[in-house]
GUNUFI-87947 format. One record per residue (C-alpha): residue number from 1; residue in three letters; x, y, z. Coordinates in nm, 4 decimals. Each point is the difference from the previous one (the first is absolute). Layout:
+------+------+----------+----------+----------+
| resi | resn |       xx |       yy |       zz |
+------+------+----------+----------+----------+
|  NUM |  ALA |        X |        Y |        Z |
...
+------+------+----------+----------+----------+
//
This chain:
+------+------+----------+----------+----------+
| resi | resn |       xx |       yy |       zz |
+------+------+----------+----------+----------+
|    1 |  MET |  -0.8429 |   0.5468 |   2.8348 |
|    2 |  ILE |  -0.3662 |   0.0560 |  -0.0729 |
|    3 |  GLU |  -0.2172 |  -0.2097 |   0.2297 |
|    4 |  ASP |  -0.3416 |   0.1631 |  -0.0390 |
|    5 |  ASN |  -0.2094 |  -0.2237 |  -0.2282 |
|    6 |  ASN |  -0.2238 |   0.2926 |  -0.0897 |
|    7 |  ILE |   0.2930 |   0.1973 |  -0.1421 |
|    8 |  ILE |   0.1333 |  -0.3096 |  -0.1776 |
|    9 |  SER |  -0.3362 |  -0.0556 |  -0.1730 |
|   10 |  LYS |  -0.0082 |   0.3676 |  -0.1081 |
|   11 |  ILE |   0.3549 |  -0.0281 |  -0.1333 |
|   12 |  ARG |  -0.0984 |  -0.3133 |  -0.1908 |
|   13 |  ARG |  -0.3019 |   0.1741 |  -0.1507 |
|   14 |  ASP |   0.2124 |   0.2962 |  -0.1142 |
|   15 |  TYR |   0.2673 |  -0.2339 |  -0.1360 |
|   16 |  LYS |  -0.2597 |  -0.1922 |  -0.2020 |
|   17 |  ALA |  -0.1391 |   0.3321 |  -0.1240 |
|   18 |  GLY |   0.3365 |   0.0737 |  -0.1592 |
|   19 |  LYS |   0.1590 |   0.2529 |   0.2343 |
|   20 |  THR |   0.3782 |   0.0014 |   0.0220 |
|   21 |  TYR |   0.1924 |  -0.1118 |   0.3071 |
|   22 |  LYS |   0.1058 |   0.3578 |   0.0628 |
|   23 |  GLN |  -0.3579 |   0.1323 |  -0.0113 |
|   24 |  ILE |  -0.1177 |  -0.2714 |   0.2395 |
|   25 |  ALA |   0.2887 |   0.0626 |   0.2396 |
|   26 |  GLU |  -0.0730 |   0.3732 |   0.0151 |
|   27 |  LYS |  -0.3742 |  -0.0500 |   0.0406 |
|   28 |  TYR |   0.0248 |  -0.2418 |   0.2955 |
|   29 |  ASN |   0.3147 |   0.1505 |   0.1554 |
|   30 |  VAL |   0.2082 |  -0.3156 |  -0.0357 |
|   31 |  THR |   0.3344 |  -0.0553 |  -0.1687 |
|   32 |  TYR |   0.0398 |  -0.0997 |  -0.3615 |
|   33 |  ASN |   0.1780 |  -0.3186 |   0.1048 |
|   34 |  GLU |  -0.2878 |  -0.1023 |   0.2270 |
|   35 |  VAL |  -0.2401 |   0.0206 |  -0.2922 |
|   36 |  VAL |   0.2346 |  -0.2049 |  -0.2208 |
|   37 |  TYR |   0.0391 |  -0.2550 |   0.2814 |
|   38 |  LEU |  -0.3783 |  -0.0330 |   0.0427 |
|   39 |  VAL |  -0.0564 |  -0.0517 |  -0.3726 |
|   40 |  LYS |   0.2657 |  -0.2695 |  -0.0205 |
|   41 |  LYS |  -0.0902 |  -0.1714 |   0.3268 |
|   42 |  LYS |  -0.3718 |  -0.0136 |  -0.0726 |
|   43 |  LYS |   0.0670 |  -0.0832 |  -0.3697 |
|   44 |  TRP |  -0.2383 |   0.2660 |  -0.1250 |
|   45 |  GLU |  -0.0334 |   0.0344 |  -0.3753 |
|   46 |  ARG |  -0.1679 |   0.2599 |  -0.2102 |
|   47 |  GLU |  -0.0974 |   0.0182 |  -0.3623 |
|   48 |  SER |   0.2882 |   0.1086 |  -0.2181 |
|   49 |  ASN |  -0.0337 |   0.3067 |  -0.2187 |
|   50 |  LEU |   0.2284 |  -0.1540 |  -0.2644 |
|   51 |  SER |  -0.2682 |  -0.2161 |  -0.1568 |
|   52 |  LYS |  -0.2240 |   0.3044 |  -0.0462 |
|   53 |  VAL |   0.2804 |   0.1946 |  -0.1659 |
|   54 |  LYS |   0.1023 |  -0.2818 |  -0.2347 |
|   55 |  LYS |  -0.3531 |  -0.0577 |  -0.1297 |
|   56 |  GLY |  -0.0318 |   0.3536 |  -0.1287 |
|   57 |  ASN |   0.3475 |   0.0289 |  -0.1538 |
|   58 |  GLN |  -0.0263 |   0.1469 |  -0.3475 |
|   59 |  ASN |   0.3713 |   0.0684 |  -0.0523 |
|   60 |  ALA |   0.0723 |  -0.3117 |  -0.2079 |
|   61 |  LYS |  -0.3291 |  -0.0138 |  -0.1897 |
|   62 |  GLY |   0.0606 |  -0.0988 |  -0.3618 |
|   63 |  ASN |   0.3721 |  -0.0648 |   0.0522 |
|   64 |  LYS |   0.1066 |  -0.3001 |  -0.2065 |
|   65 |  GLY |   0.3536 |   0.0033 |   0.1371 |
|   66 |  GLY |   0.3236 |   0.1049 |  -0.1601 |
|   67 |  PRO |   0.1836 |  -0.1537 |  -0.2943 |
|   68 |  GLY |   0.2112 |  -0.2149 |   0.2310 |
|   69 |  ALA |   0.3742 |  -0.0476 |  -0.0130 |
|   70 |  GLU |   0.1919 |   0.0226 |  -0.3251 |
|   71 |  LYS |   0.0675 |  -0.3215 |  -0.1872 |
|   72 |  ARG |   0.3419 |  -0.0788 |   0.1515 |
|   73 |  ASN |  -0.0070 |   0.1796 |   0.3298 |
|   74 |  THR |   0.3724 |   0.0478 |   0.0652 |
|   75 |  ARG |  -0.0447 |   0.0994 |   0.3662 |
|   76 |  ALA |  -0.1761 |  -0.3249 |   0.0776 |
|   77 |  LEU |   0.2617 |  -0.1988 |  -0.1912 |
|   78 |  LYS |   0.2847 |   0.1684 |   0.1890 |
|   79 |  THR |  -0.1695 |  -0.0646 |   0.3330 |
|   80 |  ARG |  -0.0549 |  -0.3639 |  -0.0898 |
|   81 |  ARG |   0.3658 |  -0.0364 |  -0.1025 |
|   82 |  ILE |   0.1149 |   0.1533 |   0.3280 |
|   83 |  TRP |  -0.2149 |  -0.2356 |   0.2072 |
|   84 |  ASN |   0.1127 |  -0.2986 |  -0.2061 |
|   85 |  ASN |   0.3610 |   0.0959 |   0.0706 |
|   86 |  ILE |  -0.0709 |   0.0363 |   0.3698 |
|   87 |  ARG |  -0.1729 |  -0.3401 |   0.0098 |
|   88 |  TRP |   0.2918 |  -0.1567 |  -0.1875 |
|   89 |  PHE |   0.2515 |   0.1482 |   0.2462 |
|   90 |  ILE |  -0.1981 |  -0.1179 |   0.3045 |
|   91 |  ASN |  -0.0234 |  -0.3515 |  -0.1419 |
|   92 |  TRP |   0.3713 |   0.0042 |  -0.0853 |
|   93 |  ARG |   0.0853 |   0.1011 |   0.3577 |
|   94 |  ARG |  -0.2136 |  -0.2821 |   0.1394 |
|   95 |  LYS |   0.1425 |  -0.2573 |  -0.2414 |
|   96 |  ASN |   0.3632 |   0.0964 |   0.0626 |
|   97 |  ASN |  -0.0389 |   0.0497 |   0.3750 |
|   98 |  TYR |   0.1238 |   0.3542 |  -0.0464 |
|   99 |  ASP |   0.0709 |   0.2042 |   0.3116 |
|  100 |  ALA |   0.0696 |   0.3717 |  -0.0325 |
|  101 |  ALA |   0.2124 |  -0.0026 |   0.3165 |
|  102 |  ARG |   0.2636 |  -0.2159 |  -0.1750 |
|  103 |  ILE |   0.0785 |   0.2619 |  -0.2622 |
|  104 |  VAL |   0.3329 |   0.1781 |   0.0589 |
|  105 |  TRP |   0.0206 |   0.3374 |  -0.1663 |
+------+------+----------+----------+----------+
//
């Protein structure tokens, strides 16, 4: 375990700067797991890169979306019928106190 406060503050600074756990571990000659433990124990947080990436996304610019599903989407209807049948069977089992162990094949 890392006990030197000077090293811990340097690790924190590098972590906040955006270095990976592996880079920090190699630089300060500590294990990867020790770095992960420090970050979680001390509850360090750094700015996420995701928000920067999402702001500049031009991939969907001008996309109005597709035409949607066809008028009578048969896949959705089949799925709904299946789930309705399953619900009916579960309710029937509850109502009739049905026990699968009583069935003799």
